[in-house]
N, C-alpha and C positions, 0 to 999 in steps of 0.2 A: 514169680512164685518160686519157692524153694521146695524141692520134693526129694525125700529119701525113700528108696524102694529096696527093702531087704539089705540095708547097708550094714556091713560089719568092718571093723578094723582090728586086726591082730598085730601086735607089736612083735619085733624080732625075738623077744624073750618069751613069747607065747601068751602074753597077757592080752585078754580081749578088752580093747578100749571101747568098742561099740559092738553090740550083739543084735543083729537083725533088726535094725531101726527102720520103721515106716512112719513117715512124718510129712505133713504138708504145711507150709507157712505162706500165707498170702501177702501180697504187697501192702504195706502200711500197718502190719501188725507189730505190737510191742510185746515181745516174749521174754520172760525170765526163765532161765534154766537153773534149777536148784538140785542139790544132792550132796552127799558126803564128799570130802576131799578124796580124789581118786575114783570117783564114780563114772567119769567119762564126759564131764561137762565141757571142758576145754577141747577135748578131742572132737566133740560134736561140732562146735562152732568153727574150729580150725579146718575141718574138712570142707566147709562151704567155700572158702577162698583158696583151697588146696594148699594151705600151709602143711596139712597132713593129708596124705593119700589114703583113700579107702582101700580095703583089701578085696571086698566083694560087694555086689549089689550095684545099684545105679543111683547117682546123685545128679540132679539137674537143677540149674538156676536160670530162670527165665528162658527155659527151653534148651539151654546148652548143657550137654553132659560134661560135667566138670573134669573127669579123669581123661577125657579125650582132648582137652585143650593143651596146646604146646606153644612155646616160643612167643611170638608177637601176639597171637590170639589170646594166650593165657594172660599176658601182661595187660592187654586191653580189657579183658574181663575183670581183672583185679582192680582196675581203676574205678569201677563202679561199686566196689565193696570197700568201705572204710573199716579200719581196725583200730580199736582203742585198747591199750594195755594198762595194767596196774601201775607200771613204772613211768608213765607219761611219754618217755622217749623224746624229750626235747633237747635241742642244742642250747644249754643253759647260759652260755656266754654270749649269746646273740639276742637280738630283740625279739619281742613277742611276734611282731608282724613278719619278721623274716622266718620265724618258725612256721607260721601259717603258710607263707609263700612257698615253702619247700614242697607243698602238695602240688604245685604247678610245674615243678622241675621235669617230671617225665613227659610233659606235653609241650615243652618249649625247646628251641634249637640248643645244641650243645654249648655254643659260644655264650649265649645268654645265661644258661645255667651255670657255666664255669665262673662267670664274673658276677653272678647274682644280679642280673639286669632284668627287671620286670616292668611291664607296661603299666600305664596309669589304670587301665581297666582291671588288670590283675591285682594291683594294690587295693583298688576299691572293693573288689570281691573279697579280699582278705579282711578288710575292715568290716565289711558286711557280715562275714562269718563270725568275727569277734563280737560284733553287736548282737548277734543272735544268742550268744552265750553270756552276754552282759558284762563283757570286760573290754570293750573297745577303747576305753580310756587308758588301758595298760599297753596299747599297741607299740609304743616306742621306748618302753623300758626293757631292761634285760630280763630274760625268763627266770634267772636265778634269784631275782628279787621278789618273786611271787610266792604265795603260799601254795601248799600242795593242791588244794582245791582249785585255785586259779590256774595252776599248771595243767591240771586235768581238763579244765575248760579250754585252754589253749590247744591241747591235743584234740579236743572235740571240734574246735573251730578249724584246725588244720584238716581234719577229716571232712568237714562240711565244704571246704574249699575244693575238694575233689568232685563235688556234685554227685555224691554217691546215691545209689538206689537202696543200698543195704548198709547198715552199720553193725559190726560185730564188736562186742565189748567183753573182754576177758578180765573179770574181777576189777572193774574200773574204779570202785570205791573202797576197795579193801584196805588201802593205806590211809584213808581219810577218817577224820573224827566224825561222830554221828551227825552233827549239824551240817557240816560241809558235804557229807555223803548225800544227805537229803537234797541239798541244793543242786548237786550234780545230777541226781536222779530227776529232779524237776526239769533240768535242761534237756535231758534225754526225752522226757515225756512231751515237752513243748515242741521239740524238733520233730518227734514222731507225729504229733497231731497236726502241726502247721505245715509240714513239708511232705507228709505221707511217705516218709522213709521207714522201711522195715528195720526194726532194731531187735537184735538178739543179745541178751546180756546173761553171761555166766556169773552167778552171784551167790555168795555165802550168806548174806544178810536176808533171811527169810522175810522179816517184817518189811524191808524195803521192796523186795520182790512183790509181795502181796499188795502193797500200797500204791505202787507205781505202774507195774505191768498189767496188761489186760489178760494175758494168757500165761499160764504156768506149765512148764514141762519139768516133771520130776524124773531124775535118772538114778538108778541103783544098779551097780555092777554092770554098766554098759547097756542096760535095758531101760526103756521108757516105762515107768510104772504109774505115771499120772500125766495127763494132758487135758487141760480144761481151763475154764475161767478162774481168774484169781479169786473172785468172790465166792467160788464154790469150794475152795480148799478148806478142809476141816482138820482138826487135830488128828483124827484117825488117818487121814491121807498123809499128813506130815510124818506121822509115826511109821507109816509104810515106806515112805521115801527114804527116811533116815535110819531104818532098822538095819542091822547087820554091820559088817565091817568092809570098808572099801579096800580095793586090791592094789592101790598104788598108781593107778593111771590118772593122768591129769583130767 
């Protein structure tokens, strides 16, 4: 479970990224976070794996207080949290399967990682991850030969190879065309339902959020202004989430 208690984030320039957030997310939920650019969506999800430190309050993930984690304990904690970005972050000049296998590097001896030596079981796990997102047939071609949507699926497979309990996705479909974006969102939903992985997606596409997520969190100026079922979102609620002008925080 992820729990925010009175969490705030104030950036060095004085801008409030998060303003007294109280929130609980249970294991296996599929949550979409929506709001204007600069409302605090990215800040919210990046505090969960401590890419961003909170300023005040208490943030716990599966009973661990995130801001108290250091060194090896923090690295171990992050291994259970996958992160997907808009830009895919692949090594495009190497094969798809090698990109997925990079998820194993933190868990294997240095010599094996330095020479990209992976066991048969590790390679099978990588292939299984690619199969889950429907592109196992692309395993041995170079990543730069893939479309944008296929590259994002590789990024998702790489995250699955970590065996995560939580996946955070920061605008994962922003660079994709509408049809491909829907396919990637379908992959997220399938993984959520079949593997009981908690998924939190920061997303600009309101229609995709409403169609694929079970729960919607609306953020305006660092505050939660809506938290409820996707099916309960009305035009009036969307107007409230998107009214005003964002202040420039991610």
